[in-house]
N, C-alpha and C positions, 0 to 999 in steps of 0.2 A: 664586449665588456659588460659586466652586470651593473645594476643600479646601486652599488655599494656606496658611492659617493653621496647620492641623495639620501640614503639611509643614515649616513653620518650627520648630515644636516638635521635630520629629524631627531637625532640623539643629542646633539650639542647646542642647537639654537634655542632661543626662547620664543621666537615667533616667525611664522611664514605668512606673507601677504601675497595672495594670488590675484593677478590682474590680467586683463585681456578683453578682447571684443566679445560681443554677445554671440552665443551659439557655438563656441569653440570647445566646450567641455570644461570650462574653468571651474564650475561648481563641482563637477564630478571629480576633477583632479584634487580640489581642496578636501573633499570628503575622503578621497583615497589616502592622501598622506596623513590626514588626521587619524584615520582608522589604523594605518600602519604604525604611527607614532604610539598609539595606545597599545598596540600589540607588542611594541618594544619596551613597554613599561612606563611611558610618560603619562602624566595626568593632563589630558588634553581638553581644551575648550575650543570648539569650532563655531565661529560666528559668521553669519551672513548679513550683509546690508543690501543685498540685491532684492528689490521690491517684488521680483518674480517669484520669490519663495521657493526656488528650486532645490535648496539644500534639504528641506524636509522631504521632497519627493525622492531625491537621490538616496537618502538614508531609509526610506520606507516609513516616514512618519505620516500617519493618516488618522482621520476620525474613526474610520471603520477598522475592525480587527479581522484577522483571518490567519491561516496557517503561516503565511509569509509576511504578515504585517506586524508593525509595532503598535501597541495600544497606547499611543500618545495623542491626545486631542490637539487639533490645530489651534484653537484659541489660546491655549497655554503656550504653544510654540511661538506665537506672535508677540509675546511679552519680552521683558528683559531677563527673566529667569532662564537658566540653561537646564536642559533635560539630560539626565544621566541615562545613557544608552548602554552602559557597561554590561548590564544583564543580558543584552541581546547579542553580545559578541561571543567569539569562540571561547571555549573553556581554557585554552592556553594563553589567553590575553593577560598580560602582566600589569597593564595599566588601566586607565579609565577614559571614557569618552563622553563629554558633555557638549550638546549642541544647542544653538538658539538663533533667533533672528532679532536684529536691532529694532527697538521701538524708540525712535529719536525723542519723541515728546516725553515718554516716561523716563528715559535716561536724563533728560534735561530737568524734569521735576525732581528726580532723586539728587541731582547735583545741587539744585537750589536748596533742598532740605538739608543736605550735608554741609554746604559751605556758608549758609547764611549765619549771621551773628546770633540769631535767636529763632526759636520756632515761630514766634509771632511774626517776625519779619519774613520768614519763609512763606507763611500762609498769605501774607499780604501780597507777596510777589505772585504766588500761584493763582490768586483770585483776580489779579489785575487783567483787564480785557486786552490790553496791549501785549502783555506777556503771553496770553493764550494764543494770540495771533502769531507772535514772533516764534514761539516754541513749536508751532505746527506748520508754519508756512515760510519762514525766512529762508532765503536762498543760502545754501552752504551749511545750514544747521544740521541736516542729515549727516553730512560728511564729518562735521566737527564732533557731533555726538557719537558717531561710530568710533572715532579716535579716542574720545573720552572713555568710551566703554572698553576699548582695547587696553588703555592704561589701567583701568580698574581690574580687568582680568589678569594683567601681567603682575599687578601688585597683590593679587589674591593668592595666598599660600595653597589654596585648594588646587591650583593649576600650575604646571611648570612648562607648558607648551601651548601656544595659541596659534590657531590657523584662521585667517580672515579671508572670506570670499567677498570680493568687491563688486560694484556694479560694472557694466560694460565700459570699455576703454574710453568712450566719449566723455565719461565723467571722472576718469582716473586723475587727471591733472587737478580738477576741482577737489578731489579727495585729498591729495597730497598737499595742496596749498591751503586747505581749510584752516589750519592753525594760524598762518600768517594773515589770512583774510579776517579771521576773527579778531586777532590782535590789532590790526589796522582799523577795523570798524570801531572797536572800543576806544581807540585813541584818536578817532576822527574829530574834526573841528566842531561838528554839531554836538557830539556827545560831551566833549570837553566843556563847551559853553553851557550845556544843560546841567552838567555836574557842578560847575562853578556857581551857576545861578540858583540851582535847587538841590544840590547834593546834600545828603545827610540832614534833610529837613530844614535847611537854612533858607532865608529869604534874601532876595537881592539887596546888596548894600546901597548906600546912597552916594557911591562914587559915580564917575561918569558911566562906567560899564553897567552898574546896577540900574541907573536911571534909563539908560538906553534899552536894557533888557526888559524893564517894566513896560516901556512904551511899545516895544515889539510884541510882547505877550498880550498887551491890551488890544492891539490890532488883531492878533491871531485869535483871541477869544471871540471877537466880533465876527470873524470870518468862519471859524470852525465850530464855534460854540464853546462855552466855558467848560462843559463836562468833558469834552475830548481833550482839551488842554490840561484839565485836572488829571485825567488818566495818564497823559504823557508825563506830567510832573511827578505823579505818584510812582510811575514806573521807574523813572530815573532815580528818584529818591530811594525806592526799595532795593534797586539793584546796585546802589552806590558801593556797598561793602563787598560786592561780588566781582567788580571790575578787575581788581588786583588779582584775585584768585584765577580768573579766566586768563589773564595775560600770562601769569606764571605757568599755568597749566599748558597754554599754547606752546610755550618754549619747551617744556618738558616733552610734549608730544612730538615736536619737530626733532628733538634730540633722540627720542626713541626710534622714530622711523628711519633716521639716518645712521643709527648705531650699528655696531658689529653683531649684536645679538639678534638682529632682525634680517631675514633674507626675503627679497622680493622676487617672485617667480612669475614670468610672463608666459601665459598659455596662448598658443596660436595654432594656425594650420600651415601645412607645407605648400603654400601657393604664393604667387608673386604679390598679390594684393595684400595678403596678411604679412608677408615679409617686409613690404614697404611700411606698413603701419607699425610693425614692430620696431623698425629702425627709428622712425619719427618719434614714437612714444618714449623709447629709451633715451634719445637725445633730449627730449623735453624734460624728462625727469632728472637727468643728470645735470642739466643746466640749472635746475632749481636746488641742487645739492643732494639729491637722493640717488640711491644706487639700485640697479637691477642686476640681481645675482645669477638667476637661472632662466633658461628658455626651454619651454616644453612644447614640442611639436605633437599635437594630438590628432587622432583620427587619420593616421598615416596608412598608406597602402603598403602593408608589410605582411609577410616577407616576399621576396622575389620568387616567382614560380620557376623551379628548375627541374621538377619531376617530369618525366616523359609521360605522354598520354598512353594508357594501356592499349596494347595491340588488340585486345579482345573487344574494345569499344567499336561499335559499328557506325557507319555513316547513316544519317548526317550528324549524329551526336559527336562523332570524333572531330569533325571540322568546326562545329560550334564551340566545343571545349577549347580547341586550339585558338580560336578567335578571342574567346574570353581571356585565356592566358596571355595572349599577345597584348591585348588592351591593358590588362592588369600590369604587365611588365613595363609598358610604355609610361603609364601613370607613375609607377614606382621610380623609374629613371628621372622623370620630370621632378618629382618631389625630392629625390636625393640631390638633384642639382640645386634646388632652392635651399635645402638645408645646408648643403656645403657652402653655398654662396653666403648665407647669413652667418654661419659659423666663422668664416674667414674674414668677412667684412666687419662683423660686430664681435671682435675677439675679446671684449671685456667681460663677457659672460663667463663665470667660473664653472658653470655646469650647463650642458645641453642634453636633453633627453628626448626620446621619441616614444610614442604610445600608438600601437596599431589600432585600427578600427575593429573593435570587438563587439559582436552582437550580444550584449549582456541584457538579459530580460529584466526590465524594470530597475536595473542598477541597484540591486539590494546589496547587503553586506557581502555575500559570497561573490557577487559580481565585482565589487570594489577590490576584493582580494585578488581576483583574477586580473583585474586591470593593473594592480601593483606588480604582480608577477610578470606582466608583459612589458613593463617599462625598461627601456634600454638606454644606456648612456651613449652619446655620440662620440666616437673616437675622432679627435681633431686631426686634420691633415693639411698640408700645404698644397695639395693637388686637388683643386675643386672639380667636382663632377660636372660635366657639361649637360645642360638640359637636353632632353630628347624630344623632338616634335613628332607628331604623327597621330 
């Protein structure tokens, strides 16, 4: 069966999120489907939040130029702006392809400027020392800002299809749970107390809570220094009008990720360790209310060798070729056993595909087209293949 079902996803959905362990070809798959969607006429934005910056390498984005290189400089690729690569695609491409890599701090700065009640309040936040630390170092901020950027792209009329390349699967749960963690953090007891005491530029009242807060802050001033406490107070005051916006946005992001317009594809390898990780990750995400729609087995030993060795081939080459073919077919049967087991045990996947191991030089545009042409949908069966040892 061909990969027509995957092509239907690229034509009808608004977003595909690619997840998986490191080194399984997740970034290459993301670039491949982004390119194919552009060929089909979609206006595509392909974004990576993987700090390894592999997306630029896959698509041929380099500082230097040459016959097979794209003259797009790396520093610009590291920002929030997306690069239009449409001019580098084939002449029969009916859509457009824009790519970029998340800059979490720059995205956060842009959100502050956009959501603050006034330009003056935005600048006050951006210049605050505590904000500069939070925007660059706070745990979970990278994931949350990636999701914020996704929302921005989805709401931008310049794009009608978004592909996201995520970090390795060790961080996938953190990525999907970022909105709820952000919402919980903003509604935490410490933040609520600080907002009550110092929110919107107010001073503590003379009720019991106000007198208690003043005494606590007096002690903190002596321990930490008045300047640090002033920075904290100023930070809470400046951000007070953003808390509601962040909370509402977090809910919107969760609804987006769990919605029907978004498909999540897990990229893995056809081996027992990867299959186990796939099952565990799927269950962890579904427990949190998210869906995993497709499974992609990459770097598969395909196809099975069935051709006979030519009689004209002399020894010892003939025996060596026979051994290579035998080993290849053993690995093929083992991988087919893993794929069959996963497909039958994790039947909730709407689509399962395989991609053979293809020696594509530098993974440039023509190579991605070759990879797309090699994708095959797995035909489901109730008769699992038994792994072959040897």
